N, C-alpha and C positions, 0 to 999 in steps of 0.2 A: 504493500499500499503506499510505504514511504517514498519507494523508487518511482511509482507513478506519480505521486505528487511533487517530487523533485523535477520530474521529467516535464510535466506540464507548466510548472513554474519557469523552468528555463525557456520553454516555447513561448511562453506568454510574454516573457521579457524581450526575446529576440523580435517577436512581432510587433511589440510596442517601440522597440528601438527603429524598426524598419518604417514603422508609420510616422515616427518623429522625423526620420530622414526624408520622408515623403514631404512633411510640411516645411522642412528647411528648404528643399528645392522650390517648392511651390510659393514660399514666401519671399524668398531672396530676389526674385526678379523685380518684385515691387520696391524692395529696398534700394536695388540697383538701379532703378530706372533713369534718375537724373544723369547717372554716369553713362548709362547706355544711349539715352536719348542725344547727349551732347556728343558723344563719340560718332554715331552712326548718322547722325542728323536727322532723327526720325521726328514725325509730327505727334502732337497730343493724341490724334485719332489712331494712329499706328502704335502707339504705345498702350493705348486702351484695348486694342485687339490683341496684343501680345500678353497683357495681363489678365484679360477676361475671355473674350469670345473664342479665340482660336483655342486656347487651353480648355475651356469649360466645354465647349461643343464636342471635341473629340474624347475628353474625358467621361462626358456623360454617355455618349453613344457606344463607346467600347467597354464601358463597364458591364453592359447588359449581356453582350456574349462571353466575357470573361467569367461571370458569374455562372453561366450555363456550363463552361469547361470546368469549373470548380468542383461541380457535381459530379463529373465524369472522368477527370484526369488526376495527375498527381498534383495536389494543391502546393505543395512545396517548391517543386519546380517551377509553377506558375508564378509564385510570389518572387522567387529568385530571378526568373527571367525578366519579370516585369521591373524589378529593382535595377538590374543590368541595363536595361533598355531605357528607363528614364535617366539614370545616371550618365549613359553614353551620350544620350541628347542634351542633358545638362553641360556636359563638355564641349559638344557641338556648339552650344549656344554661345560659349565664350569664344569660339572661333569664327562667329559670323561676321561677315563684312557689310551686310546690308539687310533691308527689312524682309525681303523674300527668305533669305538664308536663316535668319533669326526666327521668323515666323514658321518655317517647316522645323526648325530645332524645337519650338515651343509646342508646336502639334505632336512631336515624337514624345516630349515629357508628358503631355496630357494622356497620350495612349499608354505610355508605359505605367504611370502612376495609378491608372484605372485598374490595373490588375493587382494592386495591393490589398484593398480592403474586402472584396467579396471572399476569396479563399482564406483570408485571416480570420474573418468573422465565422466561417464554416469550420475551421480547425478549432477555435476557441469552444465553438458550441459542442463539438465532439468531446473535447477534452474536460469540460466542466459540467456538471449537472446542473439542472434548471435553477436550483436554490443557490447556486454560488455562481451562476453564469452572469449575472449583472454586475457583480464584483470585478469577475474578470473583464468584462468588457469595459468598466469603468477605468480599470488600469490601462487597457489598451487605448483608450480614449486620452489618457494623459500624454500620449505621443503628440497631440496637437499643441498644448500650451508649450511642452518641451521644445518641439521642433520650431515654433514661433519665436520663442525666447533665444533659442540658440542661433537662429538666423540673424536676429539682430545683434547678437553678442560677437559673432564671428565677422559680420560685415563691419562692425565698429571697430574690432581689433584690427582687421585686415586694411581697412580704408580709412581709418581714423586719423593716421599720421600722413600730413600732406608730403612729407619729404620721402615716403616709402615709394619704391618702384612697384610694389604689389597693386594691381589694378583690378577692375570688376572682371576683365577676361581670366586673369589667373586664378580668381577666387573661384569662378564657375568650373573652371577646368579641374582644379584640385578637388572641388566638390564631387565632379563626375567621377573622377578616378577612385576617391574613398567610397563611393556607392558602388562601383563594380567590384572592389575588393570585399566590400561587406557582403554583396550578393553571392559571391563565392564561399564565404565563411558561413552566412546563414544557411546555404543550401546543405553544407557539409555537417552543421552541428543539428540540423532538423531533419535529417534522412535522406536528402538528396542523394547521397551516395549508399554504400552498403553498410548500414548500421550494425547489422549482425556480426560483421567482421571487426568491429572495433573491440579493444581488449578489456576484459573484466576478469580481474584476479588472476592475470597471467595467461590467459588464453581468450579467443575470440567468443563474444557471446553466444554465437552459433555452436560453438563447442560444448557450452553449458546446456543449450537446449538439446541438442542430441544426447548428452549423458543422462538427461532426465526423461526424455520421451523413449529411447530405446528399450528400456526393460518393458515398457507397457505396450509395445506393439510388435508385429511380426516382420515388418519391413519399413524401409524409410525411402522417401524420395524428397527432393528439394525442388520447389517451384521458384524459378528465377530466370529473368530476361537477360539478354547481353551474353558476353563471353562466359561459358561455364568453366573455364580454365581456373578463374579466381576462387572456385570452390573445389579445385581438384584435390587438395589436401584431405578432404573430408571423406573422400571414397563414397559418395553418393551419387544415384543417378539425378541428373539436373534436367528439368523439363521445363520449357517455356511456355508461355500463354498461346493457346491456339486461337484466341480471339485478337484480332489485330487493334493497335492502339494500347494505351494504358486503361485496362477495363477493371483495375482495383482488385480487391481480395477475391471476389468471385470468379474471376478468370483462373486464379490460382487453384480455387476448389474444383473448378472443371478440369483443369489440367490434372489434377490429383485423381479425380474420379476415371478420367480416361486411362491414366497410367494403372490404376488399381484395376480396372475391367480387363486391360490387356495382360494382367498378371494374376488373374483369377481371385481378386478380393472382392468382397461384398459390400465392405464399408471403408471409409477414411476417416482420420481424425485429423484437423488442422490445428496447428500451432503457430504462433508468431515466432519467426526466427531471432527476433532481436528483444524477446521477452522470456529470460530463462527461469523466473520465479514461478512457476505455475504448479499446482498441486502434484505429489508425487503419484497419487491414484487418480489422475485427471481421466484417463481412459475408462477405468472401470466404473467411475461415476456418471460419465456421459452415457455409457452402454447400460446401466442400471436405469437412468432416467428414460432413455429410449424405449426400453422393453416394459418398464411399468407404465409408461403412458400410452404405449401402442402407437408411437409417433417414428416417422422415418428419419428424424433429425434431432438432436439435443444440442443444448448451447449452456456453456458455462456462465454463471451469475456470480457477482462478488457482492458482499453487503455494502450498503451506503450509510455513511455517517448520519444519524438522524432518522434513519428507517429508509426501507425500500432497498433495491438492488441495481448494480450495474450490470448491463449485458456486455458479454465479451464475445463479440462475434467472430473474432479470429481463434477462439479456442471452441471447437465444435465438431460434432460427429455426424456424417452424411451417408445415407444409404446410396450406393452407387447407381441404383436403378433411377434415380432422380437425375442423372446427367442430361438426358435429352430435354427435360423440362428446363433445366439451368441453361443449357445451350440456346434454346429458343428465347428464354428470357434475356440473356445476354444479347443476343442478335437484335433484340427489340429495344436495347438500351438501357436495361435495367442495370444498376451498379451497385445498390446497397444490399448487404448480406441479409439484414433484418427484413426489408421488403419483400425479399424473395421467400424466406423461410416462413415466416408468419402465416401467410395464407395457406401453406402446405401442411403445416403441423410441426412444430418444434418444440420439444419438452425442456424445461428450464432445470437446471439444477444448481444449487447454491454451494459454493466452497469457502468455508472459513478459514480465516488464518492465512 
């Protein structure tokens, strides 16, 4: 439980940092507008378009399809890509030589920043139960005043000395570079890479997971996309998704079902490769719940402070006979585990401790 709390706190702080950087870049153009207008010879109308219409139009329009993508693809990668995009265009803003160039750069910033909030809200909603979600979102919203205040602070320090050679172009370019660096770090810390290969107690987390799940099952396979050679040391069959694009955990379940059917198994159990602290009798408990309820699937639940339970959709047992139904659901655009299992019948079982 404490591991999950620490992880979600780190994620929340990282998202808040990205949101603050969003507002630094958004506000800085207004602070620097006298310098930009004088240097490029822009009219008041052109400056108004840069600070308002051009940014707002593309920010608003782009946010809608990005919110759609956040429900279907890797949200961490969307945030990291968006941060890299708006940071790169911030640097391009500092290189602009006329209104058209700076206007296009500003449009790029708006498109990039549109990808920050939708997936961030989605991640926070998944990590925090409804009774704690408002507090988490309040912390996330602190990114606005932090970003605004830091924008004024940085601009004042950088441009407050009239004898300094540091100008508005240098400031925007350095902000852009910092954002691209942050995008790479944010992705690696929040799961953009293989989190299961990170070390824990002297060995990769995946090693701990395998040690715990191996005594509970007859055979193991690993669902992973990309180059399987990075998992060669574990000696497991590595099976990629059969559904194109990033279809989420359900695509991994389908891959496991297909592999199980080809190898003569009637059921599979899924576990998260980066969560090694699951119950040592997970499989026995899931099987008992499935048989007792007469359901084709069972899902682990954990107690929630103050009452109720958390559903753990990555820890579940599935009847392989459901794979055709799952394949059809995935091809139809379904991506959420719970949305698929609930109508078909999924027995809950609560694990304490």
